[in-house]
N, C-alpha and C positions, 0 to 999 in steps of 0.2 A: 260522156265527156262533152263539154261545151264545144260548139263548132265555131272555129275562127278561121280567118284568112291569114295564114302565117307568112304571106309573101313579103311583108315589110317588117324587118326586125332590126333592132340595135342591141348590141351586146358588149359588155366590158366587165372587167374584174371590179369587185368591190374594193374601195379604198378606205383607209381609216384616217380620220382627221384628228390629229393629236395636238392639243394646245400646249404651248410651252411658255409659262408666264415669265420665267427667268430670261429666256431668249427673246421674248416679245415677238415670236414668230409662230408659224404653224408648219408642220411637216406632214407630208403624205407618204404613207407606206402601204404596201399591199397587205390586205387582211381579208377576213371573211367573218360571217356570223351564222349562227345556227338556225335551222329551220324549226326548232322547237318553239312552241308557242310561249311558254313561260320561262324557259331557261336558255336565253340567247347566249351562244358561245362563238366568238368571232371566227376561230379557225375552221369552222365547219362548212362555210359557204364558199364555193369556188367562183361563182359568178351570179350576176343578176341580169335578166333579159327583159326588154320591152318588145311587145309585138302589137301591131295595129289590127283591129278588127274592122273590116269594111262590109257594111250591109247594103243590100240593094236599095233599101229605103232608109236613109240615116235619120237620126232624131233631129228635132228643131234646134238650130243654133241658139245659144243663150249664154248669159253669165249672171253671177250672183244667185245661182241656183243650188238646189240640193240634189243628192244622188245617193240612193240607199237601197240595199238588198232587203226585200221582204219576201219570205218564203223562197220560191224557186225563180223569182224574177227580180230585175233591177229597175228602179223607178227614178226617172229624171224629172224633177219637179220644180216649178217656179222659175224665177229669174226676172230681170227687169222687163217691164211690160207684162201683159197677160199671156203667158205661155202655156202650151198644152202639157198634159202629163204624158210623157213618152215612156214606154215599158219595153225593156229588153228581155228576151227569152233566151237564156244561154243554151237551152236544148236545141233550138233551131237556128240561133244566131241572128234572129230577126227582131225588128222593132215594130211596135204597134202603139196605139194611143188609147188612153183611158179617159175618164171623166175629168174635165178641166177644173182646176181649183176655182172656188166661188169668187175670188178676187185676186188681185196681184199680190204675190208673196215673193220676197227675195231676202238675201243676206241671212241665210239659215244653215243650220246643221241638222238635217232631217235624221230621224231615228226610226227603228222598228220596235214596236211593242205589241204583244198579243196578236201577232200576224197582221198588224195594221201599220200604216205610215203615219207618224206623228210629226207635226211642225209646230215649234214654239221657239221663243227667242229670236224671232224673225221680224222683218220690216215689211211695210207696204207703202204705196204711194211714191211720189217723186222727190228727187234730190233738191235741196240738201238736208231738209229736216223731216225725214221719213218717220212716220209714227210706228211704234211697235205694235205687234198683234195684241189684241185684248183677250183673246181666247186661244186655247190650243185648237189647231185644225187637225182633223183625223180623216184619213182615207182608208176605206175598207176594200181591199181587192176582191173579196168574195162577192160584194154587191156592186162594185164599181161606183161607189158613191162617197161623197164628202159629207162630213158632219161637223158641227161646232161643238167642241169639247169644253172642258171646264174653263172657267174664267181664270186668267192670270191676275194676281193681286195688283190693283191699280198703281200702287206705289212701288212696284217691283218690275214693271214692264220695261223691256228693252229689246233691241235687235242686234244682229251681228254677234251673237253670243256663241259660246261653246255649249253643246248639249250632248250628254252621254247617258246611257242606261247601264245600271249596275244592280244586280240582284233585285230586279223588279221595281227599282226606284229611278226616277228621271232627275238628273242634276243639270241645273241651268247656271252657267258660269260666265261672269263678266258681261260685256255688251255695252250698248249705248242707248240712252233713253231718248236721244234727240237725233237719231239718224247719223249724219256726218258732222253734226255740230258738237260742241264740247260737252257732251252728256255722258262720257265714258264713266263706267262704274266698276268697282271691285266686287260687286255683290255675288253671292252664291245662294241659290235656293234649291231645295229638293222637293219633288212632287211625288206623292204616292197615288198612283192611278186607282188602287183598290179602295182607298178611303176618301180620295179627293182632297187630301190635306196638303197644304204647302207649309214648309218649314224653312226659316232662314238659318243659314250656316255661317261660319266665320268668313269674313271677306278675304279675297286673295291678296297677297302682298303687293301685286301690281295690277292696276286697272288695265284693261285692254278690250278692243273690239276687233272685228274683221279677223277672226281666227276660229279654229276648231279645236276641240278637246278630245282626249282619248283616255281610256282606262287600262292600266296594266297592273295585275296583281293587287287589286284593291286600292290603287292610287290613281287619282285624276291628274292628268298632265295638261297644263295650259301653256302652249308654246306659240310664238309668233304673234302677229297682230300689231295693233297700234292704238294710240289714243287720238281718234279722229277729232279734228278741231277746225272745221271749215270756217267758222266765224272768226278765227284769229289768223286765217291764211295758212293753216297747217293741216290740210286735209290728209296728206299722206306721209309727211316727214317724221312724225313722232312714233317711229316703230319701237317695239318693245323687245329687247334682246333677252332679258332674264326669263327662265322657264320656272314656273311655279308648280308645285306638286302638293296635292291634298291627300293625306292619309285618312281614308274614309272611316276606318274603325276608331281611330284616335281623334278625329275631327281637328286635325292640325295641318297647317300649311308650312312648307319650307321652300326655299329657292335653290335650284341646282347650282353647284359651283361652276359648271360649264354652261354658258349661255348658248342660245341658238347661233351657230357659226355665221349664217347669212341672215341679217335682219331683214324682215319683210312681213307684209300683211296680206290678207286675202289668200291665205294658204289653205291647203287641204291637209288634214292630219288623221292618221289611223294608227291603231296598234296592230302591227303585222309581224307575226313570228316572234313575239316578245319584244319587239323594237318599237320605239316611238318614231314614226315616219312622217316627216313634214315635207310636203310637195308644193313646188311652184310658189306663186305669190307676186306681189307688186311692191315697188318702192321708188323713191325719188332718185335712186342711184342709176337707173336705166329706164329707157322708154319701153323696151320689150319686157313682157312679163318674165319672171324668173323661171329658169329650167331646173334649178337646184332641187335635188332630192336628198335630204339629210336625215339620218336616223340616229337616235340616241339609244344606247345599250344601258339599261338600268343596272346591270350587274357589274359592268366595268367603269361606268361613269364617263364614257367617251362617246363622241359623235362619229358616225360613219358617213362618208360621202358615197352615196349610191349613184348608179348611172342616171344622168339627168333626163328629164322629160324630153322626148323627141321634139315636142313643140311646147314652148313655155306657155303658162296660163295662170290666171288668178280668178277668184270668184267662182269656184266650183267645189265639188266635194268628191272625195275618193271613197270607195266602198269595197268590201271583201266578199268574195263568193268562191266556194270550193278551193280555198287555199291560194287564190289569186287576187291581186289588187286591180281594180278597175277605176279608170278616171275618164270622164267625158265632159265636153263643153268647156265653158270659161271664156275669158277675154285674152287675146293674144298679146295685147299691149296694156300698160297701166291705164287705168280709167275704164272707159266703156266699150272698147272694141279694138280690132274686129272680133266679133263673136265667133266661137268655134262650135263644131258639132262632131269632131273626131273622137274616136274611142280607142284608148290604149290600155293594154293589160301588162302588168308586171308579174313576173314569176321569179321566185327565189329558188336556186338550185339546191339539191340535197347535199 
């Protein structure tokens, strides 16, 4: 079992957010959802709990970073500025450092493939027109070394994208070709690491950047985000409420009837126990980063309001390990700070 400091905990019952178009209102009622990975059933969960893990040597504070499980460790990578690679060992509850990325990388959704860490659909350089990565970056934990992977097609490069792995293929969804300028795109590409081949897929119904994607039962979900447009004075205001879903087998997109309840960008998104879980984020509605944790149940078509983040944040990634959700780092306010290095773990009760 992972070793954590359970001294700081928050706990509350799961609530269900039910929209009512006729009433033009929303009602909150007690509910629950199943711990089953592919068959969520709301009445099966009694509560959700957050707990904080405190290490003797915490990771480096940062935001606009990636965070992903590879093998038996969790890797905190990149962020604004040239940040170290911090590695969490759940068996000991301690952090260490690995080889630093070869250059600044940020605005990413890192993934694991073939027991390695992959970064694509990311940005580099300074605000506001940060260029996208030209090649996939690959970190191999076995050798503690970075390498330059396959080239990303020049006319399809962008950052702030959603990136997911499904059945050995890597999907790159949305993003922005011009950093925070009005270069947002609806593009979707799939990369086959075995053949090195890129294939263009149907565009998403809605362009978006500053979001993460997730896969549930052969469907890619694109939720949250915005269409960044610093050049028109709308860096954060154009948030995207609709949630787009791609049927991988049929190569078709559709948009959910129920939009994301709280519009925001810079969110972290994971598929957790069969639910689409969207955490944190930033928006023009408040200076503080969002604490909301909202989960969509594909079987019921309803959103659940889960216990909020103990500390709001945007610009980081959540990852799963041994049936628990981990989130580290990010920015506590909208924009670029203060940067965080705290580590929180969510458990769903049986």
